[in-house]
N, C-alpha and C positions, 0 to 999 in steps of 0.2 A: 224134308219132313217140315210140317207146319210149325207155326209157334207153339201151337197144344201140345204138338209133341205127336200128333195122328199124322198116318200117312194117309193122301187121298189119291184119288183116282186122276190119272192126267185129266186137264181139263175141269175137274172139279171145282164148286166155288168152296171157299175155305169155309169153317164153321162161323157163326154169327157171334159175336160175343154177347154173352147174356147184359141184359139190361142194368145200369148201376144201380143198387139197390135190389134186383131180384136175388132170390135164393142162391142162384146158381153164380152169382157173381164173382168175380176173383176180389179179393181182398189186398191191396197194398199197401206198405209202407215201410219208411225210410227212417233211420234212426243212426246214432253216436252210441255204442255202448259204453258204459261209463261203469266205474269200480261198484257204485251202489246198485246197478241193474245185476253185475254179476254176483254180488254178495245174496242179494236178495233170490236170485235163482239157485246159490249154492245152500243156503239155508234150506228151502224147500226140497231141495235134492238131498240133503241130509236126515230129512224124517221118513226115508223109505229104505229099502233093500240093507244093506250090508253098512251102508251108512249109520243105521238107526241103532245096530248093534255097538258099534264105535261110540254113540253119541250114551249110551247106558253104561258102557267099558270103563270110561273114563271117571266120571263121578265113582264108581262102584272102585275103582283103583284107588282112589282118595281114601275114602271110607277105609277101605282094607289096610292102607299105609297107617293112618292115624290110628286104626284099630291095633294094628301091629306094634306101633310105638307104646302105645299105653300098655300093650302086653307085656313089654320090655321092662318097662320103668316098674310096674304094680304085679306083674306077674312072676317076677324072679328077684332072687337077693341081690343079684349083682348084674344089670344090664349089658349087654354086649355093645361097646361104642361102636364098631363098625355096621353093627344090624339095626343100630338107632339111628346112624347116621344116613346108612341107606332107604330106611323107610321114609325119614324126614324129606330126605331129597326126592323121592318117588312121589310123597304125597304134594309135595310143592309143585314138582313139574307137572302130575296130572291135575292140579288145582289152575296151573296158570294155560295148561296147555287146553283145556276143555273149552275156555272162552274162546279162544285163537283158533282152533281147528278150523271154524267157516271161513274165519279172513284169510288164514294161511292157504286155503284151498283156493280160494276167490281169486286172491293175488296171482296164485299161480294161474289158475283159468285165465284172468285179464291178461296176463303176458300174451298170449297167443289171440284173444280175442280185439284186445284193444288194438294190436298193431295193424287189422285188416282194415281199417278206416270205416267208412259210412257202409251200414248194413243195408241191405233192401229185400224187404222179403214180400214173396206172392202166396196168399192162403187162400186156396178155393175145396172143391169137393174132394181133390184128388190126395189133397196133403200141403205142403210146406216148402217153398223154395227159397232159401238164401242167397245172396249174391253180393260177394265185396270185390274190392279190387283184386284180391289173391285168391280168391276160391268162390266154388260154387257148389252147394249142399240143396238136395231134394231128399225129404223125408214123408213117406206116403204115410198113411191115417194108422195103417195096422203094425206100424212101428212105434208112433206116439199115441199111446192109448190111454194116458191119463194127462190130467191138468189141473194145476190150482193157479188161481187168480189171486193175485195179492193187489194191495194200493196201486202200484204202478204198472203192474206186467201181468201178462199170462206165460207161466211157466209150464212148459211141454215136458212129459215124462214117458222113457219108454217103460215096457212092462215087465224086464226084468226082475227077477226074483234076488239077485246078488249086487250086480254093480249097475247103478241106475243112470241111464243115461239122459241129459236134462240140456234145453232150448228154451229161448226165451222170446216173445213177443210185448216191447214196449207199448203202452198204451200212448205216450207221446209220440210213436211214430208215425201216428195217424193224421192225414191232413183233414178228416171230416170227425168231428168226435162222435158222431152217428156211427162209424164205422167200428166201435167199441163193441157196443150191443151187438151189430151184426157179427162180429167175429166169435163172442160169447155163444149166441145161438150156433154158428156152425161149429164150435168146438164141443156145443155140447150133443151134436148129432154126431160126432165121429169119435168120441173121447169121453172117458168117464172124470167127471169133476170130484175133485178130493176136497 
């Protein structure tokens, strides 16, 4: 099988690589993922699918705990101390957990991503292939159907309605800064910009 994954007839010439800068040329990038990269990707991921519901559930729980505590004090002659302690604890937990949720998720994800060392990615018309010293993963565009650009990277998302898969391509991974614009154009052809 040739490097591009195509079978050729015996004696056939391999397909020529597209000229650099051509529409079909593959883009290559190499980078070491950072905690900031992973946190940035997780923050994007949490805006979609079931994560979005969790982001609203936490503040709602905080408000309900505060409301319940106030009702205990002002709605009855003698507040139940156990219920008050429970509601205050719930309110404090959700108040603290809300801002920490993305950081906790990113920390867990970085534990897996960070130990793989340098990532090399190849992006072309068929999709994205990531290679590390520990793994090799390929995603076709029909799997990664959406993307969002942040200040430092392109975050790719699956089309799942519930649990949204995420992958990232940091801009600093390109040797040529012009490749950032080429990647943006390629993504616009194959995925929906959010």
